N, C-alpha and C positions, 0 to 999 in steps of 0.2 A: 171661556176665552172668546173675545170678539173676533169676528172675521174681517179680513181686509178686502174681500171680494166685493166689487162694485159692478152693477149691471152696465154693459157698454152703451145702452140707450140707442136712440135712433141714429145718431151719428156713427156709433160703433157698427150698427147694422149696415150702414152705407159703406163704411170702410171694409167690412167683411165681404160684402157683395163685390166691390171693386177688386179686392185682392183675390177673391175666388175666381173671378174672370181672368185676371192677369196671370195668376199662378197656374190656373187650369190650362191656359193656353201654352204656357211654358212647359208644363208637365206633358202636354200633348205632343211636344216635339220629341221627348225622350221615351215616351211610353204610351200604352193604350189602356186607359182605366175603364173597366167594365164592372157594372154593378148587377149581380144576380140577386134580384129582390124577392126573397122568399122567407116568410115567417114560419111556415110549416111545409111538410111534404106535399100538401094538397092545395095550398092557397098562396098565391103570390102577394107580396106587399108592395104597393105603389109608393109608400112613404113610411118613414119611421113613426112610431106612436107619438101622439101629442102629449104635452105635459112633461113632467120631470121623468127623465130616463137616465140610466147609466149605461153608456156604450162601452163594451170591452172588445179588445181585438188582440190577435197574436202579434208578436214583435220580432221582425226579422231584419229590418233595415232602418237606417237613419231617415229614410223618406216616408216611413210609415205615418207619422203624424200628419204631414201634408196630404198624403193620399187618403187617409181616413177622414180628415176634415172635408176634403172634396167629395168623397163618396157620400158622406152624411148630408152635405149641402144638396147633392142631387136627389137625395131622399127627403128633402124638405126641412132639414134641421141645421142650425148653426151650432157647431160643437164647441163647448168650453173644455179644452183639453188640458189635462194635467201634464206639465212638461218639466223636465229637469231644470234646476236653477241656472245651469250654464247657458240655456237658451236666452234667459232674461238679461244676461250680462253682455250679449252681443249687441253692439251699436245698431240702432234702427230696428233690428229684428226684435230685441227685447221690448222696446217701446210699443211696437205693433202688437206683440203677444199680449201685453197688458191691455192695450186698447180693445182687443178682440175678446177680452174676458177670459183668457187662458189663466191657468192656475199654477203657480210656482211650487215645485217640490224640491225641498232641500234634503236629498237622500242621505241616509246614514248619519243624521244629526237629530238632536232633540226637537228640532223644529219641523221634522217631517210630518208629524201629526197635524200641524196647522193647515196643511194642504187639504186634509179631510174636512176640517172646519169650513174652509172656503168653499169646497165642493158641496157641502151640505147647505150652505147659504145659497149657492147657485141653484141647487135642486129645489129649495124652498121657493125660489122665484120661477119655477117651472121650466128650468133650462135642461138641455141635453149635455151631460158631463161625460167626457171620454177619458178612459185610462187603460193602461196596459197591466193586467193583473200579474204578469211575470215580474214587473218592476225593472226590467232591463231587456236588452236584445237577447234572444235565445242563444245559448251556447251549445245547444244540441248540434252535433255535426251534420245531422240530416235535416236540420231546420224545422223540426217539430216543436210545438210550444212546450215550454217548461212548466213544471208544477207551479200553480199560482200562489202568490201571497194572499193574505186574507183581507186586504184593504177594500176591494170592491164589495165583498159580502158585508163587511162591517158598515160600509157607507149605505148599502141598501137597507140593512136592518135599522140603521139610525134614521134614514130619510123616508122609508117606505116606497122608494122609487124602484121600479122593475129594472132588471139588468137585461140589456139587449146585446147578445153576442154577434159580432160582425167579423167573419173570417176573411183573411186576405192572403192571396197567393201571387208571388211574382215580384213583390216589392224589392227583394234583395237583388234582383237583376237590374233594377233601375239605379239604385245607389248601393254599392257594395261597401264592405268595410275597409277595402284597400283600393288604390288606384282610382280614386274618385273621378278625376278629370278624364282619364283614359276611358273609363266606363261610360261616362256621359257622352263623350265624343262618339264612341262606338254605337251608343243607343240611338243617336240621330238616324242611323241607317237601320238598326235592328228593331227599334221601338218595341221592346218586350211588353207582352200583355200582362196587366195586373187585374186579377179578377177578385171580386168580393162577393160574399154571400151573407145575408142577414138572417139570423135565427129567430125563433119564437121568444118573445119577452118572458123573463123568468121572475116570478114572484118568490123571493127568497124565503119569506116566512111560510108560504104555502109549500115550497120545496122541503123545508125543515119540519113542516107540520106543527107549527107553533103559532099562537095568536100574538096580537100586538102587545099584550101585557107580559109575555114570557121573555125573560132574559136568557139567551142561550149561553152555554158554557164555552170556554175557549176551544175545547175539543169538538163541540158541535159546530162551531164556526169554521174550524179547520175542515171538517167533513163536508160542509156546505160549499166551501171554496173549491174543494176537489170536484164536487158534483157540477158546479157551475162551469169550471174549467173543462170538464168532460163534454159539456154541450158545445163549447167552442171548438174543442178538438174534433168533435163529430163533423162540424162544418168544414174544418180544414181537410178532414178525410174526404168529404164529398168533393171538394175542389181538386184535391190531388188524385182522387181515384185510387187511394191506398188506405190500408188499415194502419193506424198509428201503433207503434210498439208499446206505448204507455197510454191507456185510455184517459187518464186524468192529467196528462202532462209528463214530460220526461223528468227524471230526477235531477235536482239542482246539484251540480258537482261541487259547488262552493257557494258561499254566501256573499 
């Protein structure tokens, strides 16, 4: 199946930089975004790795995509984010998302797999692709990450790109699920802090102890997805200063 993803090019990079400056300034009115740049417990990371990478993050707020893109921009990479198809239907915003190289995901349909085709094309071009392995806003009442779906691991196996976990804390205080305008107005005064932490890049085949010629079983892919999500949960634990009740993500209460 051919992919519809196209590289944004130089003009797209200019638009990305302008939007990052404008949106970053607006976000600064309502919040304080801080990036804790760490790849391991002993070495700080001044930037995300070069080349093709898959950035994953926990999902607690409708503001997550913007905040994650801004954080990655501060770390030297322009993120090509997988976003729900509804974003692309919004006038102006949809056109900008396409111009920035974002990737449309038609959730719950037979076309959903096409998003991984486009993401693989972007990775083959050396891009940083971002996605939320939970596939939705967490429904855990304590805001812990849910158990991941397998898309990020399948994409890593297909492309050979490492997965870089980026945890985020506080985004749900910037944009909640209710009373959006009231929350934003209050945040002009409160300016809640949003902190992020970058984890060590994960080579999925190394994690699974298989070589490039080995095709893992669906059960092995499922186990790998849990292990990768466990790395992200570890980072969320570090930011929260708490131990997660479910080390590989909270059980999904429904599909």
